[in-house]
C-alpha positions in Angstrom: 83.5 87.4 101.3 84.4 85.3 104.4 82.0 84.8 107.2 84.3 86.5 109.7 84.4 89.7 107.5 80.6 89.7 107.3 80.1 89.2 111.1 82.7 91.9 111.9 81.0 94.2 109.4 77.6 93.7 111.1 78.8 94.5 114.6 81.1 97.3 113.6 78.6 98.8 111.2 76.0 98.8 113.9 78.3 100.5 116.3 79.2 103.2 113.7 75.5 104.0 112.9 74.6 104.0 116.6 77.5 106.4 117.5 76.8 108.7 114.6 73.0 108.8 115.3 73.5 109.3 119.0 74.6 112.9 118.5 71.2 113.9 116.9 68.9 111.3 118.4 65.3 112.7 118.7 66.4 116.2 117.4 64.0 117.8 114.9 65.3 117.7 111.4 65.1 121.5 111.3 67.4 121.7 114.4 69.8 119.2 112.8 70.0 121.4 109.7 70.5 124.5 111.8 73.3 122.8 113.7 75.1 121.1 110.8 74.0 122.7 107.6 71.3 122.0 104.9 72.6 118.4 104.3 72.5 117.6 108.0 75.1 115.6 110.0 77.7 114.1 107.6 79.9 112.2 110.1 80.7 111.9 113.8 80.3 114.9 116.1 83.0 113.7 118.5 83.0 114.4 122.3 86.5 114.3 123.8 87.7 112.5 120.7 85.5 109.5 121.1 82.3 108.3 119.4 80.1 106.6 122.0 77.9 103.6 121.3 74.6 103.4 123.2 72.2 100.7 124.4 71.5 99.6 120.9 75.0 98.2 120.3 75.4 97.2 124.0 72.2 95.1 124.0 73.1 93.4 120.8 76.5 92.5 122.2 75.2 91.2 125.5 72.5 89.2 123.5 75.3 87.6 121.5 77.1 86.8 124.8 74.0 85.1 126.1 73.3 83.2 122.9 76.9 81.8 122.9 76.6 81.0 126.6 73.4 79.0 125.9 74.8 77.2 122.9 78.0 76.3 124.8 76.1 74.8 127.7 73.9 72.9 125.4 76.9 71.5 123.5 79.2 70.7 126.4 76.8 70.1 129.4 73.6 69.0 127.7 71.7 72.0 129.2 68.0 72.0 128.3 66.9 75.5 129.3 65.5 77.6 126.5 68.2 79.7 124.9 66.3 82.9 125.6 66.8 82.3 129.3 70.6 82.8 128.8 69.9 86.0 126.9 67.7 87.2 129.7 70.5 86.6 132.2 72.9 88.5 130.0 70.5 91.5 129.5 69.9 91.7 133.2 73.6 91.9 133.8 73.9 94.7 131.2 71.0 96.4 132.9 72.8 96.4 136.3 75.8 98.1 134.7 73.5 101.0 133.7 71.9 101.4 137.2 74.8 101.5 139.7 73.2 98.3 141.1 75.0 96.3 143.8 77.7 94.0 142.5 76.7 90.5 141.7 78.6 87.6 140.1 79.2 88.4 136.5 78.5 85.7 134.0 79.2 87.6 130.9 82.8 88.2 129.8 81.7 91.5 128.3 81.1 92.8 131.8 84.9 93.1 132.3 85.1 95.6 129.4 83.8 99.0 130.4 83.9 100.4 126.8 80.9 98.2 125.9 78.7 99.2 128.9 79.1 102.9 129.2 75.9 104.4 130.7 74.2 105.5 127.5 70.8 103.8 127.7 68.4 105.7 125.5 65.2 104.4 127.0 65.1 104.2 130.8 61.8 102.3 130.6 63.8 99.4 129.3 65.9 99.4 132.5 62.8 99.2 134.6 61.5 96.2 132.7 64.8 94.3 132.8 65.0 95.0 136.6 61.8 93.3 137.4 61.6 89.8 138.9 59.6 88.4 136.0 60.4 89.4 132.4 57.9 89.5 129.6 56.8 86.9 127.1 54.8 87.2 123.9 51.9 85.4 125.7 52.2 87.5 128.9 53.6 90.9 128.0 54.9 93.2 130.7 53.9 96.5 129.0 52.7 97.9 125.6 55.9 99.8 124.7 56.6 99.9 121.0 59.9 101.8 121.1 62.9 100.4 119.1 64.8 99.7 122.4 65.2 95.9 121.8 65.3 95.9 118.0 69.0 95.3 117.7 68.9 92.1 119.7 67.6 90.5 116.4 71.1 91.0 114.8 73.0 88.3 116.7 70.0 85.9 116.5 70.2 86.1 112.7 74.0 85.6 112.9 73.7 82.4 114.9 70.6 81.0 113.1 72.5 78.0 111.5 74.4 77.2 114.7 71.2 76.9 116.6 69.8 74.4 114.1 66.5 76.3 113.8 64.4 76.7 110.7 63.5 80.2 109.6 60.2 80.4 111.4 61.8 79.2 114.6 64.6 81.8 114.3 62.0 84.6 113.6 60.1 83.5 116.7 63.2 83.5 118.9 64.0 87.0 117.8 60.4 88.0 118.8 60.7 86.2 122.2 63.9 88.0 123.1 62.5 91.4 122.2 59.4 90.5 124.3 61.5 90.1 127.4 61.2 93.9 127.9 58.8 95.1 125.3 55.2 93.8 125.2 53.9 95.6 122.1 53.4 93.2 119.2 54.6 96.0 117.0 58.0 95.9 118.8 58.6 92.2 119.0 57.3 91.5 115.5 59.6 94.2 114.2 62.5 92.2 115.6 61.2 89.1 113.9 61.0 91.0 110.6 64.5 92.3 111.0 65.8 88.8 111.8 64.1 87.4 108.7 65.6 90.1 106.5 69.1 89.6 107.9 68.9 85.8 107.5 67.8 86.1 103.9 70.7 88.5 103.1 73.2 86.2 104.9 72.2 83.4 102.6 71.7 85.5 99.4 73.6 88.7 99.9 73.2 90.1 96.4 69.4 90.0 96.4 67.4 93.2 95.8 66.1 94.7 99.0 62.9 95.9 97.4 62.0 92.4 96.3 63.1 91.0 99.7 60.7 93.4 101.5 57.7 91.9 99.6 58.9 88.3 100.4 59.3 89.3 104.0 55.8 90.8 104.3 54.4 87.6 102.8 56.4 85.3 105.1 55.6 87.4 108.2 52.0 87.6 107.4 51.8 83.8 107.0 53.7 83.2 110.3 52.2 85.9 112.5 49.3 87.6 110.7 46.5 85.4 112.0 47.5 85.6 115.6 48.7 89.2 115.5 46.3 90.8 113.1 46.4 94.0 115.3 50.0 94.5 114.1 48.7 95.3 110.6 50.3 98.7 110.9 53.7 97.0 110.6 52.8 95.4 107.3 51.4 98.7 106.1 54.6 100.5 106.9 56.7 97.9 105.1 54.5 98.4 102.0 54.9 102.2 102.3 58.6 101.7 102.5 58.5 99.8 99.2 56.6 102.7 97.6 59.2 105.2 99.0 62.1 103.2 97.7 60.6 103.1 94.2 59.8 106.8 94.2 62.1 109.2 92.3 60.3 112.3 93.3 61.0 112.4 97.1 64.3 113.2 98.8 65.8 110.9 101.4 65.1 113.4 104.2 61.4 113.7 103.1 61.0 110.0 103.0 62.5 109.5 106.4 60.2 112.3 107.8 57.3 110.5 106.3 58.3 107.2 108.0 58.7 109.2 111.3 61.3 106.7 112.6 60.1 106.8 116.2 58.5 103.4 117.0 60.1 100.0 116.4 58.3 99.4 113.0 59.1 102.9 111.8 62.8 102.6 112.8 63.0 99.3 111.0 61.4 100.7 107.9 63.6 103.8 108.0 66.7 101.6 108.1 65.5 99.4 105.3 64.8 102.5 103.2 68.3 103.9 103.9 69.9 100.6 102.9 67.9 100.2 99.7 68.5 103.7 98.4 72.2 104.2 99.1 73.4 102.3 96.0 75.9 100.3 98.1 77.5 103.4 99.6 78.0 103.1 103.4 78.5 106.8 103.9 75.3 107.6 101.9 73.4 105.1 104.0 74.6 106.6 107.3 73.7 110.1 106.2 70.1 109.1 105.3 69.8 107.0 108.5 70.6 109.7 111.0 69.2 112.9 109.4 65.5 113.0 110.5 63.4 113.9 113.5 63.2 110.3 114.9 65.4 107.8 116.7 68.6 108.5 114.8 70.8 106.1 116.9 68.4 103.2 116.4 68.0 103.7 112.6 71.7 104.2 112.3 72.5 101.0 114.2 70.1 98.8 112.1 71.3 100.5 108.9 74.9 99.9 109.9 74.3 96.3 110.7 72.7 95.6 107.3 75.3 97.6 105.3 78.1 96.1 107.3 76.8 92.6 106.4 76.6 93.5 102.7 80.0 95.2 102.5 82.1 93.5 105.1 84.2 95.1 107.7 87.1 95.9 105.3 84.7 98.3 103.4 84.0 100.4 106.5 86.0 103.6 106.2 88.9 103.8 108.7 87.9 107.2 110.1 84.7 105.7 111.4 86.5 103.0 113.4 89.5 105.0 114.7 87.5 106.9 117.3 85.1 104.1 118.1 86.0 102.8 121.6 84.7 99.2 121.6 86.1 98.2 118.2 88.4 95.5 119.6 85.8 94.0 121.8 83.3 93.9 119.0 85.8 92.3 116.7 86.5 89.6 119.3 82.8 89.0 119.8 82.2 88.8 116.0 85.0 86.2 115.7 83.4 84.1 118.5 80.1 84.3 116.6 81.9 83.2 113.5 83.5 80.2 115.3 80.3 79.1 117.1 80.5 76.0 119.3 82.7 73.9 117.0 84.9 72.4 119.7 84.2 70.2 122.7 86.2 69.5 125.9 87.7 66.4 124.5 88.5 67.9 121.1 92.1 68.3 120.1 91.4 72.0 119.4 89.7 72.7 122.7 89.9 76.4 123.5 90.4 77.4 127.1 89.5 81.0 126.3 86.1 79.9 125.0 85.7 77.8 128.1 86.2 80.8 130.3 83.9 83.1 128.3 81.0 80.9 127.6 81.0 77.6 129.5 82.0 78.6 133.0 80.8 82.1 132.5 83.1 83.9 134.9 85.2 87.1 134.5 
């Protein structure tokens, strides 16, 4: 499978899961069953014919915009600012689009596409954090929020790991740093690091077994972060519980998801990994498991969609999921830019004026 198909699959799969889960986000499972039947929600519940993506897909997209902006300025201008600074700039710009803030100069080309910034933020605390003069760091957290609000920002970090010339521990750390811009709980930013590690591993070895990968990930994360962040032991315990649930033949997917709760960032991460590991490669089955529970259905759906989209590629995503999904064209374009990376320079014979406009001069 080509890299472009994988990257398109990641973004589009994430958007599908986000849009499907948005309908039932934070609804009790009993209410979902009452509304949609004993098997729960089995597809989109469309409003005016459209399936809306929320802040999970939007933040991932603006994070990708910021990463490519930072990489381009390093390549073409020799910029030395940490790449997370460009992500912070992009996320602040997204935040303004959610708050009716006074117009400022747009630096992200995504800002000219309303379909990727509709006001569907599922955690208003996130907007408060991104509006502050000083954003958080792992060393100086701004709060103790452990919600899954920033979890999807790890997806584009994993996609660009090789382009950034970082080793795996450095990539994991970057994912954690970006999540920590707005979320100060170690449980939240370490969940982003774990997700990044899983995605990178699957990008390099897509056929590997998820259950075995979970154990490898726990070992790697404990080695990298366990000593300094021993108080995040709950995350490692949840990952081990997920392994047990994946192996269990006596528990239904709905029961397993209720046991995982899927409310905090670690729980959402584990719910998504469970859905991916137990769906037998079936995108529809993964989506149904991912959204039918009492937790953060949009978040679990988005992460599940990103993982399944990576494993299956965009051509495997059923057309009916994409036909009513508004930002499909923008996400495809962004995925193609992520695929290309910063392969060209101003003096190259294949210099791209469109890339220059989007990521180097950063104007719309």
